[in-house]
Chimera marker file (.cmm) of the C-alpha trace (Angstrom):
<marker_set name="trace">
<marker id="1" x="6.185" y="13.433" z="9.122" r="1" g="1" b="0" radius="0.5"/>
<marker id="2" x="7.914" y="15.433" z="6.440" r="1" g="1" b="0" radius="0.5"/>
<marker id="3" x="6.509" y="18.841" z="5.557" r="1" g="1" b="0" radius="0.5"/>
<marker id="4" x="6.400" y="17.759" z="1.898" r="1" g="1" b="0" radius="0.5"/>
<marker id="5" x="4.428" y="14.555" z="2.324" r="1" g="1" b="0" radius="0.5"/>
<marker id="6" x="3.916" y="14.154" z="-1.425" r="1" g="1" b="0" radius="0.5"/>
<marker id="7" x="7.672" y="13.772" z="-1.965" r="1" g="1" b="0" radius="0.5"/>
<marker id="8" x="7.961" y="11.593" z="1.135" r="1" g="1" b="0" radius="0.5"/>
<marker id="9" x="5.343" y="9.130" z="-0.138" r="1" g="1" b="0" radius="0.5"/>
<marker id="10" x="6.187" y="9.415" z="-3.822" r="1" g="1" b="0" radius="0.5"/>
<marker id="11" x="9.931" y="10.084" z="-4.150" r="1" g="1" b="0" radius="0.5"/>
<marker id="12" x="9.928" y="8.561" z="-7.633" r="1" g="1" b="0" radius="0.5"/>
<marker id="13" x="7.420" y="9.199" z="-10.412" r="1" g="1" b="0" radius="0.5"/>
<marker id="14" x="4.712" y="6.733" z="-11.322" r="1" g="1" b="0" radius="0.5"/>
<marker id="15" x="5.486" y="4.475" z="-14.264" r="1" g="1" b="0" radius="0.5"/>
<marker id="16" x="3.597" y="5.073" z="-17.503" r="1" g="1" b="0" radius="0.5"/>
<marker id="17" x="5.178" y="1.873" z="-18.822" r="1" g="1" b="0" radius="0.5"/>
<marker id="18" x="3.740" y="-0.242" z="-16.006" r="1" g="1" b="0" radius="0.5"/>
<marker id="19" x="0.964" y="-2.719" z="-16.688" r="1" g="1" b="0" radius="0.5"/>
<marker id="20" x="-0.751" y="-1.259" z="-13.609" r="1" g="1" b="0" radius="0.5"/>
<marker id="21" x="-3.032" y="1.756" z="-14.030" r="1" g="1" b="0" radius="0.5"/>
<marker id="22" x="-1.825" y="4.962" z="-12.370" r="1" g="1" b="0" radius="0.5"/>
<marker id="23" x="-4.641" y="4.871" z="-9.781" r="1" g="1" b="0" radius="0.5"/>
<marker id="24" x="-3.546" y="1.362" z="-8.748" r="1" g="1" b="0" radius="0.5"/>
<marker id="25" x="0.081" y="2.489" z="-8.465" r="1" g="1" b="0" radius="0.5"/>
<marker id="26" x="-1.041" y="5.343" z="-6.191" r="1" g="1" b="0" radius="0.5"/>
<marker id="27" x="-3.200" y="3.013" z="-4.097" r="1" g="1" b="0" radius="0.5"/>
<marker id="28" x="-0.411" y="0.444" z="-3.765" r="1" g="1" b="0" radius="0.5"/>
<marker id="29" x="2.190" y="3.021" z="-2.718" r="1" g="1" b="0" radius="0.5"/>
<marker id="30" x="-0.095" y="4.408" z="-0.021" r="1" g="1" b="0" radius="0.5"/>
<marker id="31" x="-0.921" y="0.898" z="1.205" r="1" g="1" b="0" radius="0.5"/>
<marker id="32" x="2.784" y="0.034" z="1.229" r="1" g="1" b="0" radius="0.5"/>
<marker id="33" x="3.547" y="3.173" z="3.271" r="1" g="1" b="0" radius="0.5"/>
<marker id="34" x="0.837" y="2.225" z="5.771" r="1" g="1" b="0" radius="0.5"/>
<marker id="35" x="2.060" y="-1.374" z="5.943" r="1" g="1" b="0" radius="0.5"/>
<marker id="36" x="5.674" y="-0.275" z="6.432" r="1" g="1" b="0" radius="0.5"/>
<marker id="37" x="4.680" y="2.080" z="9.229" r="1" g="1" b="0" radius="0.5"/>
<marker id="38" x="5.668" y="5.221" z="7.321" r="1" g="1" b="0" radius="0.5"/>
<marker id="39" x="2.059" y="6.337" z="7.664" r="1" g="1" b="0" radius="0.5"/>
<marker id="40" x="0.471" y="5.788" z="11.048" r="1" g="1" b="0" radius="0.5"/>
<marker id="41" x="-3.172" y="5.962" z="12.139" r="1" g="1" b="0" radius="0.5"/>
<marker id="42" x="-4.538" y="9.504" z="11.943" r="1" g="1" b="0" radius="0.5"/>
<marker id="43" x="-1.685" y="10.737" z="9.716" r="1" g="1" b="0" radius="0.5"/>
<marker id="44" x="-3.037" y="13.181" z="7.162" r="1" g="1" b="0" radius="0.5"/>
<marker id="45" x="-2.588" y="12.311" z="3.509" r="1" g="1" b="0" radius="0.5"/>
<marker id="46" x="-1.798" y="14.953" z="0.898" r="1" g="1" b="0" radius="0.5"/>
<marker id="47" x="-4.822" y="16.663" z="-0.574" r="1" g="1" b="0" radius="0.5"/>
<marker id="48" x="-5.989" y="15.058" z="-3.777" r="1" g="1" b="0" radius="0.5"/>
<marker id="49" x="-5.178" y="18.204" z="-5.733" r="1" g="1" b="0" radius="0.5"/>
<marker id="50" x="-1.663" y="18.521" z="-4.252" r="1" g="1" b="0" radius="0.5"/>
<marker id="51" x="-0.911" y="14.877" z="-4.993" r="1" g="1" b="0" radius="0.5"/>
<marker id="52" x="-2.245" y="15.182" z="-8.556" r="1" g="1" b="0" radius="0.5"/>
<marker id="53" x="0.011" y="18.207" z="-9.154" r="1" g="1" b="0" radius="0.5"/>
<marker id="54" x="3.026" y="16.461" z="-7.580" r="1" g="1" b="0" radius="0.5"/>
<marker id="55" x="2.537" y="13.273" z="-9.624" r="1" g="1" b="0" radius="0.5"/>
<marker id="56" x="1.484" y="15.156" z="-12.764" r="1" g="1" b="0" radius="0.5"/>
<marker id="57" x="-1.667" y="13.078" z="-13.142" r="1" g="1" b="0" radius="0.5"/>
<marker id="58" x="-5.304" y="13.970" z="-13.596" r="1" g="1" b="0" radius="0.5"/>
<marker id="59" x="-7.181" y="14.864" z="-10.411" r="1" g="1" b="0" radius="0.5"/>
<marker id="60" x="-9.758" y="12.146" z="-11.206" r="1" g="1" b="0" radius="0.5"/>
<marker id="61" x="-6.993" y="9.512" z="-11.049" r="1" g="1" b="0" radius="0.5"/>
<marker id="62" x="-6.092" y="10.513" z="-7.493" r="1" g="1" b="0" radius="0.5"/>
<marker id="63" x="-9.772" y="10.759" z="-6.520" r="1" g="1" b="0" radius="0.5"/>
<marker id="64" x="-10.360" y="7.190" z="-7.719" r="1" g="1" b="0" radius="0.5"/>
<marker id="65" x="-7.272" y="5.941" z="-5.850" r="1" g="1" b="0" radius="0.5"/>
<marker id="66" x="-8.412" y="7.618" z="-2.615" r="1" g="1" b="0" radius="0.5"/>
<marker id="67" x="-11.941" y="6.243" z="-3.107" r="1" g="1" b="0" radius="0.5"/>
<marker id="68" x="-10.516" y="2.724" z="-3.421" r="1" g="1" b="0" radius="0.5"/>
<marker id="69" x="-8.388" y="3.241" z="-0.316" r="1" g="1" b="0" radius="0.5"/>
<marker id="70" x="-11.484" y="4.403" z="1.541" r="1" g="1" b="0" radius="0.5"/>
<marker id="71" x="-13.495" y="1.371" z="0.358" r="1" g="1" b="0" radius="0.5"/>
<marker id="72" x="-10.667" y="-0.866" z="1.586" r="1" g="1" b="0" radius="0.5"/>
<marker id="73" x="-10.847" y="0.829" z="4.977" r="1" g="1" b="0" radius="0.5"/>
<marker id="74" x="-7.245" y="2.050" z="4.783" r="1" g="1" b="0" radius="0.5"/>
<marker id="75" x="-8.179" y="5.740" z="4.921" r="1" g="1" b="0" radius="0.5"/>
<marker id="76" x="-11.112" y="7.884" z="5.938" r="1" g="1" b="0" radius="0.5"/>
<marker id="77" x="-12.069" y="11.193" z="4.378" r="1" g="1" b="0" radius="0.5"/>
<marker id="78" x="-13.621" y="13.948" z="6.446" r="1" g="1" b="0" radius="0.5"/>
<marker id="79" x="-15.404" y="16.685" z="4.541" r="1" g="1" b="0" radius="0.5"/>
<marker id="80" x="-13.437" y="19.950" z="4.564" r="1" g="1" b="0" radius="0.5"/>
<marker id="81" x="-10.697" y="18.358" z="6.727" r="1" g="1" b="0" radius="0.5"/>
<marker id="82" x="-8.912" y="15.928" z="4.419" r="1" g="1" b="0" radius="0.5"/>
<marker id="83" x="-8.031" y="12.261" z="4.204" r="1" g="1" b="0" radius="0.5"/>
<marker id="84" x="-6.446" y="10.393" z="7.097" r="1" g="1" b="0" radius="0.5"/>
<marker id="85" x="-5.041" y="6.929" z="7.718" r="1" g="1" b="0" radius="0.5"/>
<marker id="86" x="-7.703" y="4.831" z="9.449" r="1" g="1" b="0" radius="0.5"/>
<marker id="87" x="-7.257" y="3.872" z="13.089" r="1" g="1" b="0" radius="0.5"/>
<marker id="88" x="-7.862" y="0.199" z="12.463" r="1" g="1" b="0" radius="0.5"/>
<marker id="89" x="-8.688" y="-1.555" z="9.242" r="1" g="1" b="0" radius="0.5"/>
<marker id="90" x="-12.132" y="-3.133" z="9.068" r="1" g="1" b="0" radius="0.5"/>
<marker id="91" x="-12.522" y="-6.874" z="9.495" r="1" g="1" b="0" radius="0.5"/>
<marker id="92" x="-14.107" y="-8.078" z="6.263" r="1" g="1" b="0" radius="0.5"/>
<marker id="93" x="-15.784" y="-11.455" z="6.000" r="1" g="1" b="0" radius="0.5"/>
<marker id="94" x="-13.891" y="-14.532" z="4.811" r="1" g="1" b="0" radius="0.5"/>
<marker id="95" x="-15.223" y="-14.408" z="1.246" r="1" g="1" b="0" radius="0.5"/>
<marker id="96" x="-14.160" y="-10.783" z="0.875" r="1" g="1" b="0" radius="0.5"/>
<marker id="97" x="-10.713" y="-11.562" z="2.289" r="1" g="1" b="0" radius="0.5"/>
<marker id="98" x="-10.329" y="-14.457" z="-0.161" r="1" g="1" b="0" radius="0.5"/>
<marker id="99" x="-11.320" y="-12.194" z="-3.070" r="1" g="1" b="0" radius="0.5"/>
<marker id="100" x="-8.863" y="-9.521" z="-1.922" r="1" g="1" b="0" radius="0.5"/>
<marker id="101" x="-6.094" y="-12.114" z="-1.570" r="1" g="1" b="0" radius="0.5"/>
<marker id="102" x="-6.777" y="-13.334" z="-5.108" r="1" g="1" b="0" radius="0.5"/>
<marker id="103" x="-6.775" y="-9.770" z="-6.453" r="1" g="1" b="0" radius="0.5"/>
<marker id="104" x="-3.503" y="-9.044" z="-4.643" r="1" g="1" b="0" radius="0.5"/>
<marker id="105" x="-1.985" y="-12.219" z="-6.072" r="1" g="1" b="0" radius="0.5"/>
<marker id="106" x="-3.091" y="-11.223" z="-9.589" r="1" g="1" b="0" radius="0.5"/>
<marker id="107" x="-1.631" y="-7.751" z="-9.086" r="1" g="1" b="0" radius="0.5"/>
<marker id="108" x="1.651" y="-9.212" z="-7.849" r="1" g="1" b="0" radius="0.5"/>
<marker id="109" x="1.876" y="-11.534" z="-10.852" r="1" g="1" b="0" radius="0.5"/>
<marker id="110" x="1.176" y="-8.648" z="-13.246" r="1" g="1" b="0" radius="0.5"/>
<marker id="111" x="3.738" y="-6.414" z="-11.529" r="1" g="1" b="0" radius="0.5"/>
<marker id="112" x="6.393" y="-9.132" z="-11.556" r="1" g="1" b="0" radius="0.5"/>
<marker id="113" x="5.833" y="-9.846" z="-15.253" r="1" g="1" b="0" radius="0.5"/>
<marker id="114" x="5.909" y="-6.121" z="-16.044" r="1" g="1" b="0" radius="0.5"/>
<marker id="115" x="9.237" y="-5.885" z="-14.208" r="1" g="1" b="0" radius="0.5"/>
<marker id="116" x="10.625" y="-8.830" z="-16.186" r="1" g="1" b="0" radius="0.5"/>
<marker id="117" x="10.611" y="-11.159" z="-13.176" r="1" g="1" b="0" radius="0.5"/>
<marker id="118" x="9.465" y="-14.760" z="-13.150" r="1" g="1" b="0" radius="0.5"/>
<marker id="119" x="6.303" y="-14.927" z="-10.987" r="1" g="1" b="0" radius="0.5"/>
<marker id="120" x="7.487" y="-18.297" z="-9.610" r="1" g="1" b="0" radius="0.5"/>
<marker id="121" x="10.671" y="-16.621" z="-8.356" r="1" g="1" b="0" radius="0.5"/>
<marker id="122" x="8.497" y="-14.009" z="-6.620" r="1" g="1" b="0" radius="0.5"/>
<marker id="123" x="6.430" y="-16.769" z="-4.985" r="1" g="1" b="0" radius="0.5"/>
<marker id="124" x="9.636" y="-18.443" z="-3.763" r="1" g="1" b="0" radius="0.5"/>
<marker id="125" x="10.860" y="-15.109" z="-2.361" r="1" g="1" b="0" radius="0.5"/>
<marker id="126" x="7.521" y="-14.664" z="-0.561" r="1" g="1" b="0" radius="0.5"/>
<marker id="127" x="7.796" y="-18.133" z="0.938" r="1" g="1" b="0" radius="0.5"/>
<marker id="128" x="11.314" y="-17.333" z="2.109" r="1" g="1" b="0" radius="0.5"/>
<marker id="129" x="10.090" y="-14.102" z="3.694" r="1" g="1" b="0" radius="0.5"/>
<marker id="130" x="7.185" y="-15.860" z="5.375" r="1" g="1" b="0" radius="0.5"/>
<marker id="131" x="9.584" y="-18.306" z="7.001" r="1" g="1" b="0" radius="0.5"/>
<marker id="132" x="11.468" y="-15.436" z="8.679" r="1" g="1" b="0" radius="0.5"/>
<marker id="133" x="10.467" y="-14.427" z="12.216" r="1" g="1" b="0" radius="0.5"/>
<marker id="134" x="8.051" y="-11.510" z="12.216" r="1" g="1" b="0" radius="0.5"/>
<marker id="135" x="9.853" y="-9.658" z="14.979" r="1" g="1" b="0" radius="0.5"/>
<marker id="136" x="13.515" y="-10.655" z="14.961" r="1" g="1" b="0" radius="0.5"/>
<marker id="137" x="14.207" y="-8.633" z="18.126" r="1" g="1" b="0" radius="0.5"/>
<marker id="138" x="11.940" y="-10.877" z="20.226" r="1" g="1" b="0" radius="0.5"/>
<marker id="139" x="13.478" y="-14.024" z="21.694" r="1" g="1" b="0" radius="0.5"/>
<marker id="140" x="11.969" y="-17.235" z="20.413" r="1" g="1" b="0" radius="0.5"/>
<marker id="141" x="9.766" y="-19.049" z="22.918" r="1" g="1" b="0" radius="0.5"/>
<marker id="142" x="11.451" y="-21.954" z="24.625" r="1" g="1" b="0" radius="0.5"/>
<marker id="143" x="14.986" y="-20.800" z="23.914" r="1" g="1" b="0" radius="0.5"/>
<marker id="144" x="15.859" y="-19.033" z="27.141" r="1" g="1" b="0" radius="0.5"/>
<marker id="145" x="19.505" y="-18.293" z="27.630" r="1" g="1" b="0" radius="0.5"/>
<marker id="146" x="20.861" y="-17.941" z="31.061" r="1" g="1" b="0" radius="0.5"/>
<link id1="1" id2="2" r="1" g="1" b="0" radius="0.2"/>
<link id1="2" id2="3" r="1" g="1" b="0" radius="0.2"/>
<link id1="3" id2="4" r="1" g="1" b="0" radius="0.2"/>
<link id1="4" id2="5" r="1" g="1" b="0" radius="0.2"/>
<link id1="5" id2="6" r="1" g="1" b="0" radius="0.2"/>
<link id1="6" id2="7" r="1" g="1" b="0" radius="0.2"/>
<link id1="7" id2="8" r="1" g="1" b="0" radius="0.2"/>
<link id1="8" id2="9" r="1" g="1" b="0" radius="0.2"/>
<link id1="9" id2="10" r="1" g="1" b="0" radius="0.2"/>
<link id1="10" id2="11" r="1" g="1" b="0" radius="0.2"/>
<link id1="11" id2="12" r="1" g="1" b="0" radius="0.2"/>
<link id1="12" id2="13" r="1" g="1" b="0" radius="0.2"/>
<link id1="13" id2="14" r="1" g="1" b="0" radius="0.2"/>
<link id1="14" id2="15" r="1" g="1" b="0" radius="0.2"/>
<link id1="15" id2="16" r="1" g="1" b="0" radius="0.2"/>
<link id1="16" id2="17" r="1" g="1" b="0" radius="0.2"/>
<link id1="17" id2="18" r="1" g="1" b="0" radius="0.2"/>
<link id1="18" id2="19" r="1" g="1" b="0" radius="0.2"/>
<link id1="19" id2="20" r="1" g="1" b="0" radius="0.2"/>
<link id1="20" id2="21" r="1" g="1" b="0" radius="0.2"/>
<link id1="21" id2="22" r="1" g="1" b="0" radius="0.2"/>
<link id1="22" id2="23" r="1" g="1" b="0" radius="0.2"/>
<link id1="23" id2="24" r="1" g="1" b="0" radius="0.2"/>
<link id1="24" id2="25" r="1" g="1" b="0" radius="0.2"/>
<link id1="25" id2="26" r="1" g="1" b="0" radius="0.2"/>
<link id1="26" id2="27" r="1" g="1" b="0" radius="0.2"/>
<link id1="27" id2="28" r="1" g="1" b="0" radius="0.2"/>
<link id1="28" id2="29" r="1" g="1" b="0" radius="0.2"/>
<link id1="29" id2="30" r="1" g="1" b="0" radius="0.2"/>
<link id1="30" id2="31" r="1" g="1" b="0" radius="0.2"/>
<link id1="31" id2="32" r="1" g="1" b="0" radius="0.2"/>
<link id1="32" id2="33" r="1" g="1" b="0" radius="0.2"/>
<link id1="33" id2="34" r="1" g="1" b="0" radius="0.2"/>
<link id1="34" id2="35" r="1" g="1" b="0" radius="0.2"/>
<link id1="35" id2="36" r="1" g="1" b="0" radius="0.2"/>
<link id1="36" id2="37" r="1" g="1" b="0" radius="0.2"/>
<link id1="37" id2="38" r="1" g="1" b="0" radius="0.2"/>
<link id1="38" id2="39" r="1" g="1" b="0" radius="0.2"/>
<link id1="39" id2="40" r="1" g="1" b="0" radius="0.2"/>
<link id1="40" id2="41" r="1" g="1" b="0" radius="0.2"/>
<link id1="41" id2="42" r="1" g="1" b="0" radius="0.2"/>
<link id1="42" id2="43" r="1" g="1" b="0" radius="0.2"/>
<link id1="43" id2="44" r="1" g="1" b="0" radius="0.2"/>
<link id1="44" id2="45" r="1" g="1" b="0" radius="0.2"/>
<link id1="45" id2="46" r="1" g="1" b="0" radius="0.2"/>
<link id1="46" id2="47" r="1" g="1" b="0" radius="0.2"/>
<link id1="47" id2="48" r="1" g="1" b="0" radius="0.2"/>
<link id1="48" id2="49" r="1" g="1" b="0" radius="0.2"/>
<link id1="49" id2="50" r="1" g="1" b="0" radius="0.2"/>
<link id1="50" id2="51" r="1" g="1" b="0" radius="0.2"/>
<link id1="51" id2="52" r="1" g="1" b="0" radius="0.2"/>
<link id1="52" id2="53" r="1" g="1" b="0" radius="0.2"/>
<link id1="53" id2="54" r="1" g="1" b="0" radius="0.2"/>
<link id1="54" id2="55" r="1" g="1" b="0" radius="0.2"/>
<link id1="55" id2="56" r="1" g="1" b="0" radius="0.2"/>
<link id1="56" id2="57" r="1" g="1" b="0" radius="0.2"/>
<link id1="57" id2="58" r="1" g="1" b="0" radius="0.2"/>
<link id1="58" id2="59" r="1" g="1" b="0" radius="0.2"/>
<link id1="59" id2="60" r="1" g="1" b="0" radius="0.2"/>
<link id1="60" id2="61" r="1" g="1" b="0" radius="0.2"/>
<link id1="61" id2="62" r="1" g="1" b="0" radius="0.2"/>
<link id1="62" id2="63" r="1" g="1" b="0" radius="0.2"/>
<link id1="63" id2="64" r="1" g="1" b="0" radius="0.2"/>
<link id1="64" id2="65" r="1" g="1" b="0" radius="0.2"/>
<link id1="65" id2="66" r="1" g="1" b="0" radius="0.2"/>
<link id1="66" id2="67" r="1" g="1" b="0" radius="0.2"/>
<link id1="67" id2="68" r="1" g="1" b="0" radius="0.2"/>
<link id1="68" id2="69" r="1" g="1" b="0" radius="0.2"/>
<link id1="69" id2="70" r="1" g="1" b="0" radius="0.2"/>
<link id1="70" id2="71" r="1" g="1" b="0" radius="0.2"/>
<link id1="71" id2="72" r="1" g="1" b="0" radius="0.2"/>
<link id1="72" id2="73" r="1" g="1" b="0" radius="0.2"/>
<link id1="73" id2="74" r="1" g="1" b="0" radius="0.2"/>
<link id1="74" id2="75" r="1" g="1" b="0" radius="0.2"/>
<link id1="75" id2="76" r="1" g="1" b="0" radius="0.2"/>
<link id1="76" id2="77" r="1" g="1" b="0" radius="0.2"/>
<link id1="77" id2="78" r="1" g="1" b="0" radius="0.2"/>
<link id1="78" id2="79" r="1" g="1" b="0" radius="0.2"/>
<link id1="79" id2="80" r="1" g="1" b="0" radius="0.2"/>
<link id1="80" id2="81" r="1" g="1" b="0" radius="0.2"/>
<link id1="81" id2="82" r="1" g="1" b="0" radius="0.2"/>
<link id1="82" id2="83" r="1" g="1" b="0" radius="0.2"/>
<link id1="83" id2="84" r="1" g="1" b="0" radius="0.2"/>
<link id1="84" id2="85" r="1" g="1" b="0" radius="0.2"/>
<link id1="85" id2="86" r="1" g="1" b="0" radius="0.2"/>
<link id1="86" id2="87" r="1" g="1" b="0" radius="0.2"/>
<link id1="87" id2="88" r="1" g="1" b="0" radius="0.2"/>
<link id1="88" id2="89" r="1" g="1" b="0" radius="0.2"/>
<link id1="89" id2="90" r="1" g="1" b="0" radius="0.2"/>
<link id1="90" id2="91" r="1" g="1" b="0" radius="0.2"/>
<link id1="91" id2="92" r="1" g="1" b="0" radius="0.2"/>
<link id1="92" id2="93" r="1" g="1" b="0" radius="0.2"/>
<link id1="93" id2="94" r="1" g="1" b="0" radius="0.2"/>
<link id1="94" id2="95" r="1" g="1" b="0" radius="0.2"/>
<link id1="95" id2="96" r="1" g="1" b="0" radius="0.2"/>
<link id1="96" id2="97" r="1" g="1" b="0" radius="0.2"/>
<link id1="97" id2="98" r="1" g="1" b="0" radius="0.2"/>
<link id1="98" id2="99" r="1" g="1" b="0" radius="0.2"/>
<link id1="99" id2="100" r="1" g="1" b="0" radius="0.2"/>
<link id1="100" id2="101" r="1" g="1" b="0" radius="0.2"/>
<link id1="101" id2="102" r="1" g="1" b="0" radius="0.2"/>
<link id1="102" id2="103" r="1" g="1" b="0" radius="0.2"/>
<link id1="103" id2="104" r="1" g="1" b="0" radius="0.2"/>
<link id1="104" id2="105" r="1" g="1" b="0" radius="0.2"/>
<link id1="105" id2="106" r="1" g="1" b="0" radius="0.2"/>
<link id1="106" id2="107" r="1" g="1" b="0" radius="0.2"/>
<link id1="107" id2="108" r="1" g="1" b="0" radius="0.2"/>
<link id1="108" id2="109" r="1" g="1" b="0" radius="0.2"/>
<link id1="109" id2="110" r="1" g="1" b="0" radius="0.2"/>
<link id1="110" id2="111" r="1" g="1" b="0" radius="0.2"/>
<link id1="111" id2="112" r="1" g="1" b="0" radius="0.2"/>
<link id1="112" id2="113" r="1" g="1" b="0" radius="0.2"/>
<link id1="113" id2="114" r="1" g="1" b="0" radius="0.2"/>
<link id1="114" id2="115" r="1" g="1" b="0" radius="0.2"/>
<link id1="115" id2="116" r="1" g="1" b="0" radius="0.2"/>
<link id1="116" id2="117" r="1" g="1" b="0" radius="0.2"/>
<link id1="117" id2="118" r="1" g="1" b="0" radius="0.2"/>
<link id1="118" id2="119" r="1" g="1" b="0" radius="0.2"/>
<link id1="119" id2="120" r="1" g="1" b="0" radius="0.2"/>
<link id1="120" id2="121" r="1" g="1" b="0" radius="0.2"/>
<link id1="121" id2="122" r="1" g="1" b="0" radius="0.2"/>
<link id1="122" id2="123" r="1" g="1" b="0" radius="0.2"/>
<link id1="123" id2="124" r="1" g="1" b="0" radius="0.2"/>
<link id1="124" id2="125" r="1" g="1" b="0" radius="0.2"/>
<link id1="125" id2="126" r="1" g="1" b="0" radius="0.2"/>
<link id1="126" id2="127" r="1" g="1" b="0" radius="0.2"/>
<link id1="127" id2="128" r="1" g="1" b="0" radius="0.2"/>
<link id1="128" id2="129" r="1" g="1" b="0" radius="0.2"/>
<link id1="129" id2="130" r="1" g="1" b="0" radius="0.2"/>
<link id1="130" id2="131" r="1" g="1" b="0" radius="0.2"/>
<link id1="131" id2="132" r="1" g="1" b="0" radius="0.2"/>
<link id1="132" id2="133" r="1" g="1" b="0" radius="0.2"/>
<link id1="133" id2="134" r="1" g="1" b="0" radius="0.2"/>
<link id1="134" id2="135" r="1" g="1" b="0" radius="0.2"/>
<link id1="135" id2="136" r="1" g="1" b="0" radius="0.2"/>
<link id1="136" id2="137" r="1" g="1" b="0" radius="0.2"/>
<link id1="137" id2="138" r="1" g="1" b="0" radius="0.2"/>
<link id1="138" id2="139" r="1" g="1" b="0" radius="0.2"/>
<link id1="139" id2="140" r="1" g="1" b="0" radius="0.2"/>
<link id1="140" id2="141" r="1" g="1" b="0" radius="0.2"/>
<link id1="141" id2="142" r="1" g="1" b="0" radius="0.2"/>
<link id1="142" id2="143" r="1" g="1" b="0" radius="0.2"/>
<link id1="143" id2="144" r="1" g="1" b="0" radius="0.2"/>
<link id1="144" id2="145" r="1" g="1" b="0" radius="0.2"/>
<link id1="145" id2="146" r="1" g="1" b="0" radius="0.2"/>
</marker_set>
């Protein structure tokens, strides 16, 4: 991991023009880094103060973003040690997963509209991506070459 993790995770500034609040932008970037494998379990996140200084936002904004990440089970905070990527995300119940999926869909629609994109085009792109193999390096079952 880079010595300057703030720059590694946030190479570009947050957008004041975005329809998304700054805390949500922070949360989404950290979640994206975890999902992309840039942050692995037990990786240490920047301190809240360091990230607030780097992003030029109020410390309370970063604290709220980290609190949301902790509630989602994406990170854990240890007193006097810092915040770390969780080993495994919790397994919420079906109703909670459905609510989170709906919230993510609403966020995606808002972000696409804020970026001037047609939400239907984003849905079509998602469907295209979902039809791709998850691990292209693995051979498909039943198609053995010899």
